[in-house]
C-alpha positions in Angstrom: -252.9 -27.1 182.0 -255.3 -30.0 182.5 -256.6 -31.3 179.1 -260.2 -30.6 178.4 -262.6 -33.5 177.5 -264.5 -31.8 174.7 -264.4 -35.0 172.6 -266.8 -36.7 175.0 -269.4 -34.0 174.5 -268.9 -34.6 170.8 -269.5 -38.3 171.4 -272.7 -37.5 173.3 -273.9 -35.5 170.2 -273.2 -38.5 168.0 -275.1 -40.8 170.4 -278.2 -38.5 170.2 -278.1 -38.1 166.5 -277.7 -41.9 165.9 -280.8 -42.4 168.1 -282.7 -39.9 166.1 -281.4 -41.5 162.9 -282.8 -44.9 163.8 -286.0 -43.4 165.1 -286.6 -42.0 161.7 -285.7 -45.3 160.0 -288.1 -47.3 162.3 -291.0 -44.9 162.6 -292.5 -46.3 159.3 -292.4 -49.8 160.8 -294.4 -48.5 163.8 -297.0 -46.8 161.6 -296.9 -49.5 158.9 -300.0 -51.5 159.6 -302.1 -48.3 160.2 -300.9 -46.9 156.9 -301.6 -50.1 155.2 -305.2 -50.1 156.5 -305.8 -46.4 155.7 -304.5 -46.6 152.2 -305.6 -50.2 151.5 -302.0 -51.3 150.6 -301.1 -54.8 149.7 -298.3 -56.5 151.6 -296.1 -56.2 148.5 -296.8 -52.4 148.4 -296.0 -52.1 152.0 -292.8 -54.1 151.5 -291.8 -51.7 148.6 -292.4 -48.7 150.9 -290.3 -50.3 153.6 -287.4 -50.9 151.1 -287.6 -47.5 149.5 -285.3 -45.9 152.1 -282.5 -48.4 151.4 -282.6 -48.2 147.6 -281.7 -44.5 147.7 -279.5 -44.7 150.9 -277.3 -47.3 149.1 -277.1 -45.3 145.8 -276.1 -42.2 147.7 -273.0 -43.6 149.5 -270.4 -42.8 146.9 -271.4 -39.2 146.1 -271.8 -38.6 149.8 -268.3 -39.7 150.5 -267.0 -37.2 147.9 -269.0 -34.4 149.5 -267.9 -35.2 153.0 -264.3 -34.7 152.1 -265.0 -31.4 150.5 -267.7 -29.8 152.7 -266.8 -31.3 156.0 -268.8 -32.9 158.8 -270.3 -29.8 160.3 -272.2 -28.5 157.3 -272.9 -31.7 155.5 -274.1 -33.6 158.6 -276.0 -30.7 160.1 -277.8 -30.0 156.8 -278.5 -33.7 156.3 -280.1 -34.0 159.8 -282.4 -31.1 159.0 -283.2 -32.4 155.5 -284.1 -36.0 156.5 -286.1 -34.6 159.4 -288.1 -32.3 157.1 -288.8 -35.2 154.7 -289.8 -37.3 157.7 -292.2 -34.6 158.9 -293.7 -34.3 155.3 -294.6 -38.0 155.4 -297.3 -37.0 157.9 -298.9 -34.9 155.2 -299.3 -38.0 153.0 -302.6 -38.7 154.9 -305.5 -39.8 152.7 -307.4 -36.8 154.1 -305.2 -34.4 152.2 -305.1 -36.3 148.9 -307.8 -37.1 146.4 -306.8 -40.8 146.1 -304.9 -43.4 148.2 -302.6 -43.9 145.2 -301.5 -40.2 145.5 -300.9 -40.6 149.2 -298.8 -43.8 148.6 -296.7 -42.0 145.9 -296.1 -39.1 148.4 -294.9 -41.6 151.0 -292.6 -43.3 148.5 -291.1 -40.0 147.4 -290.5 -38.8 151.0 -289.0 -42.1 152.1 -286.6 -42.1 149.1 -285.6 -38.5 150.1 -285.1 -39.6 153.7 -282.7 -42.3 152.4 -280.7 -39.8 150.4 -280.5 -37.3 153.3 -279.4 -40.0 155.8 -276.6 -41.3 153.6 -273.9 -39.0 155.3 -274.7 -40.4 158.7 -272.2 -43.2 159.3 -269.5 -41.9 157.0 -269.7 -38.6 159.0 -269.7 -40.5 162.3 -266.6 -42.5 161.3 -264.8 -39.3 160.2 -265.7 -37.4 163.4 -264.5 -40.3 165.6 -261.2 -40.5 163.6 -260.8 -36.7 163.9 -261.6 -36.3 167.6 -260.4 -39.5 169.2 -257.0 -41.1 169.6 -256.5 -44.6 168.5 -256.9 -46.3 171.9 -260.3 -44.6 172.4 -261.9 -45.1 169.0 -263.3 -48.7 169.5 -265.0 -47.8 172.7 -266.3 -44.5 171.3 -267.7 -46.3 168.2 -269.4 -48.9 170.4 -271.0 -46.2 172.5 -272.5 -44.2 169.6 -273.5 -47.5 167.8 -275.4 -48.7 170.8 -277.6 -45.7 170.5 -279.4 -47.3 167.5 -280.7 -50.1 169.8 -281.3 -47.9 172.8 -283.1 -45.4 170.7 -285.3 -48.1 169.2 -286.0 -49.6 172.6 -287.0 -46.3 174.2 -288.6 -44.5 171.3 -290.6 -47.4 169.7 -293.1 -47.6 172.7 -293.4 -43.8 172.6 -294.1 -43.7 168.8 -296.6 -46.6 169.2 -298.4 -44.6 171.9 -298.5 -41.6 169.6 -299.9 -43.7 166.7 -302.5 -45.2 169.0 -303.7 -41.9 170.5 -303.3 -39.4 167.7 -302.8 -41.3 164.4 -299.9 -42.4 162.3 -299.4 -38.9 160.9 -298.5 -37.4 164.3 -295.6 -39.9 164.7 -294.0 -38.3 161.6 -294.7 -34.8 162.7 -293.1 -35.2 166.1 -290.1 -37.3 165.1 -289.5 -34.9 162.2 -289.7 -31.8 164.5 -287.3 -33.4 167.0 -284.7 -34.0 164.2 -285.0 -30.4 162.8 -284.4 -28.9 166.2 -281.3 -31.1 166.8 -280.0 -30.5 163.3 -280.0 -26.7 163.9 -278.3 -27.3 167.3 -275.6 -29.4 165.5 -274.9 -26.6 163.0 -274.6 -24.1 165.9 -272.6 -26.4 168.3 -270.4 -28.7 166.3 -266.8 -27.8 165.2 -263.8 -29.8 164.2 -261.0 -29.7 166.8 -259.0 -27.0 165.0 -262.0 -24.7 165.1 -263.5 -25.5 168.5 -263.4 -22.9 171.2 -264.1 -25.6 173.8 -260.9 -27.6 173.4 -257.5 -26.6 174.8 -254.0 -27.4 173.6 -253.6 -30.3 176.1 -256.6 -32.2 174.6 -255.5 -31.4 171.1 -252.1 -32.9 171.9 -253.8 -36.1 173.2 -255.8 -36.4 170.0 -252.8 -35.7 167.8 -250.4 -38.1 169.5 -253.1 -40.8 169.2 -253.4 -40.4 165.5 -256.4 -38.1 165.4 -256.5 -34.5 164.1 -253.1 -33.1 163.2 -251.3 -36.4 163.2 -249.4 -37.5 160.1 -251.7 -39.7 157.9 -249.3 -42.3 156.5 -250.2 -43.8 153.2 -253.0 -41.3 152.6 -251.7 -40.6 149.1 -251.6 -44.3 148.1 -253.5 -44.7 144.8 -255.9 -47.6 144.5 -254.3 -50.5 142.7 -257.2 -51.9 140.6 -255.5 -55.2 139.8 -255.0 -55.7 143.5 -258.7 -54.9 144.0 -259.7 -57.5 141.5 -257.4 -60.0 143.2 -259.2 -59.3 146.6 -262.6 -59.6 145.0 -261.7 -63.0 143.5 -260.9 -64.5 147.0 -263.3 -66.9 148.7 -262.9 -65.1 152.0 -264.1 -61.9 150.5 -267.3 -63.4 149.1 -267.8 -65.2 152.4 -267.8 -61.8 154.1 -270.2 -60.3 151.5 -272.7 -63.2 151.9 -272.5 -63.0 155.7 -273.0 -59.2 155.7 -276.1 -59.7 153.6 -277.4 -62.4 156.0 -276.7 -60.4 159.1 -278.3 -57.2 157.7 -281.4 -59.2 156.5 -282.3 -59.9 160.2 -281.6 -56.3 161.2 -283.8 -55.0 158.4 -286.7 -57.3 159.4 -286.6 -55.7 162.9 -286.4 -52.2 161.3 -289.3 -52.8 158.9 -291.8 -55.7 159.4 -291.2 -56.3 163.1 -294.0 -54.1 164.5 -296.4 -55.3 161.8 -295.5 -58.9 162.8 -296.3 -58.1 166.5 -299.7 -56.7 165.5 -300.8 -59.1 162.8 -298.7 -62.2 163.6 -299.0 -62.2 167.3 -302.2 -60.2 167.4 -301.0 -57.5 169.8 -302.5 -54.0 170.0 -300.2 -51.2 168.8 -299.6 -50.1 172.5 -298.6 -53.7 173.5 -296.6 -54.1 170.3 -294.6 -51.0 171.2 -293.8 -52.3 174.7 -293.0 -55.8 173.4 -290.6 -54.3 170.9 -288.4 -52.9 173.7 -287.0 -56.3 174.7 -285.5 -57.4 171.4 -284.0 -54.0 170.9 -282.4 -54.0 174.4 -281.1 -57.5 173.9 -279.6 -56.4 170.5 -277.8 -53.6 172.3 -276.4 -56.1 174.8 -275.4 -58.4 171.9 -273.4 -55.9 170.0 -271.4 -55.0 173.1 -270.9 -58.6 174.1 -269.8 -59.8 170.7 -267.1 -57.2 170.4 -266.0 -57.6 174.0 -265.7 -61.3 173.7 -263.7 -61.1 170.5 -261.2 -58.6 172.0 -261.0 -60.6 175.2 -260.1 -63.8 173.3 -257.3 -61.9 171.5 -256.0 -60.7 174.8 -256.1 -64.2 176.2 -253.8 -65.3 173.3 -256.3 -67.0 171.0 -255.7 -66.7 167.3 -257.4 -63.8 165.4 -259.3 -66.4 163.3 -260.8 -68.0 166.4 -261.5 -64.7 168.1 -263.4 -63.3 165.2 -265.1 -66.5 163.9 -266.5 -67.7 167.2 -268.8 -64.7 167.8 -269.8 -64.4 164.2 -270.6 -68.1 163.5 -272.2 -68.8 166.9 -274.3 -65.7 166.6 -275.5 -66.5 163.1 -276.4 -70.0 164.0 -278.4 -68.9 167.0 -280.1 -66.3 164.9 -281.8 -69.2 163.1 -283.8 -69.8 166.2 -286.1 -67.0 165.0 -288.0 -69.6 163.1 -289.2 -71.1 166.5 -291.7 -68.3 166.9 -293.8 -70.1 164.3 -294.7 -72.6 167.0 -295.7 -70.0 169.6 -297.8 -67.5 167.7 -300.6 -67.9 170.3 -298.1 -67.3 173.1 -296.7 -63.8 172.5 -294.6 -63.7 175.7 -292.6 -66.8 174.6 -292.5 -65.5 171.0 -291.1 -62.1 172.0 -288.5 -64.0 174.2 -287.4 -66.0 171.1 -287.2 -62.9 169.0 -285.1 -61.2 171.7 -282.7 -64.1 171.7 -282.5 -64.1 167.9 -281.8 -60.3 167.7 -279.2 -60.6 170.5 -277.5 -63.3 168.5 -277.7 -61.2 165.3 -276.1 -58.2 167.0 -273.5 -60.6 168.7 -272.4 -61.7 165.2 -272.0 -58.1 164.0 -268.3 -58.1 163.4 -268.4 -57.8 159.6 -266.6 -54.4 159.5 -264.0 -55.6 162.1 -263.2 -58.7 160.0 -263.1 -56.6 156.9 -260.4 -54.4 158.5 -258.5 -57.5 159.6 -258.3 -59.1 156.1 -258.2 -56.2 153.7 -254.9 -54.3 153.2 -255.1 -50.9 154.9 -255.0 -48.9 151.7 -257.9 -50.8 150.2 -260.3 -50.9 153.2 -262.3 -47.9 151.8 -262.7 -49.5 148.4 -263.5 -53.0 149.5 -265.5 -51.7 152.4 -267.8 -49.9 149.8 -268.6 -53.3 148.2 -269.3 -54.7 151.7 -271.6 -51.8 152.4 -273.5 -52.4 149.1 -274.1 -56.1 150.0 -275.3 -55.1 153.5 -277.8 -52.6 152.0 -278.9 -55.0 149.3 -280.6 -56.9 152.1 -282.5 -53.8 153.1 -283.8 -53.6 149.5 -284.5 -57.3 148.9 -285.7 -58.6 152.3 -288.6 -56.3 153.0 -290.0 -56.8 149.4 -289.5 -60.6 149.6 -291.3 -60.7 153.0 -294.1 -58.6 151.5 -294.5 -61.0 148.6 -294.5 -64.0 150.9 -297.2 -62.4 153.0 -299.3 -61.6 150.0 -299.2 -65.2 148.8 -299.5 -67.0 152.1 -301.4 -64.6 154.3 -299.2 -65.4 157.3 -295.8 -64.7 158.7 -294.6 -68.4 159.1 -292.8 -68.6 155.8 -291.3 -65.1 156.3 -289.7 -66.2 159.5 -288.4 -69.3 157.8 -286.9 -67.0 155.2 -285.0 -65.0 157.8 -283.7 -68.1 159.5 -282.6 -69.6 156.1 -280.7 -66.4 155.2 -278.9 -66.5 158.6 -278.0 -70.1 158.1 -276.5 -69.1 154.7 -274.3 -66.6 156.5 -273.1 -69.3 158.9 -272.4 -71.6 156.0 -270.5 -68.9 154.2 -268.2 -68.4 157.2 -267.8 -72.1 157.6 -266.8 -72.9 154.0 -265.7 -69.6 152.4 -264.0 -67.5 155.1 -260.6 -68.9 155.7 -257.8 -67.7 158.1 -258.4 -64.2 159.3 -255.2 -62.5 158.0 -254.4 -59.8 155.6 -254.9 -60.8 151.9 -251.9 -59.8 149.9 -251.7 -60.0 146.1 -248.7 -61.9 144.7 -247.6 -58.6 143.3 -247.9 -56.7 146.5 -246.4 -56.8 150.0 -248.0 -55.6 153.2 -246.8 -52.3 154.6 -244.8 -52.2 157.9 -248.0 -50.9 159.6 -250.0 -53.8 158.2 -247.4 -56.3 159.4 -247.7 -54.8 162.9 -251.5 -54.8 162.7 -251.8 -58.5 161.7 -249.0 -59.9 163.9 -250.1 -62.9 165.8 -249.9 -62.6 169.6 -246.7 -64.3 170.9 -248.6 -66.7 173.1 -251.1 -67.7 170.5 
């Protein structure tokens, strides 16, 4: 019997939900300047509102991982989609027309944004678990790249639409519509999604492909390995580890600028209308999608061509971070928005091109510690989502222009480049003097014979 291809319909669902996920992260950016005007918010207050999502998103990662292992992807993820969409919709009810004071409206927005952060916390852990469950090893990288690209495609296509909605019907309507879309898809997820063993759409031939490739039903070697905390401390004391942490903070800072202050910058820094800002935002998002695909492809191609793992990983990361610093050039073209958007597009392409933090983490961290050390890496990435929006808000409040904010983003990107240059050493598994890599780790980190 010919194997079914149900796993690709699952991948399509992940693509859609990731696009919705990032639409609900970025819709506040689209509505930001209008909310600021309606509620008379200071730039610092708006920065706090932008960062509120990440505060609670980061704090929820550990308990969410615990729940995911016990509840499963269908119910946890489906419920999460519905919940974050409900809280997104409720943000529309924070209008000053429905509250006695602007302060009450602002507090409502803060509360809803925090709840959206908590509810979205299962997203990427669930995505990772679903890909590992449904896809064999040799298809996982491509599947991950496909659903990850949805974050940029979704932003590119949906930002102009949300901008038009804000322009025509007010900022409240953008939250009503995006929330309603998510609620409908969340219900669809609960009805449609099943793990392979429970799916009625998958046949035995496809299950065998998944099982033989290390997916559902395969033997999980080393799953019962307990975390060795002295080994964790050894890894955390290494310069390479801290280089990765700093670089992750740097790369995520640029990303969070584009997820929070970007539309506000187009409106107030480049003096575009909300309609033109929505259209202008498409180009950096499309370029970022191309960047994330090109960076990973180049790295894998260099490995196949026999270059060392260190060269193959460091070249995209370091060149991308260095080119990201070009974002500061927009300060010289604020009266020429077309050129400025071109510079922003190049910078966001470069930022996405350098986005190999998780790949390098899996290259240097022993297999049985990737989850633990990866948690620290995720914390550093999300710290940028907390700090950078607030820092930019403070800069704007004190200087009344975006020039120093752009210099800040460029400086942080440069710090990431310097961290890779001086802290990140040879890309190979780090092994404590008291430990030895497993046979599977030895195979994973083996240098190509023609390197």
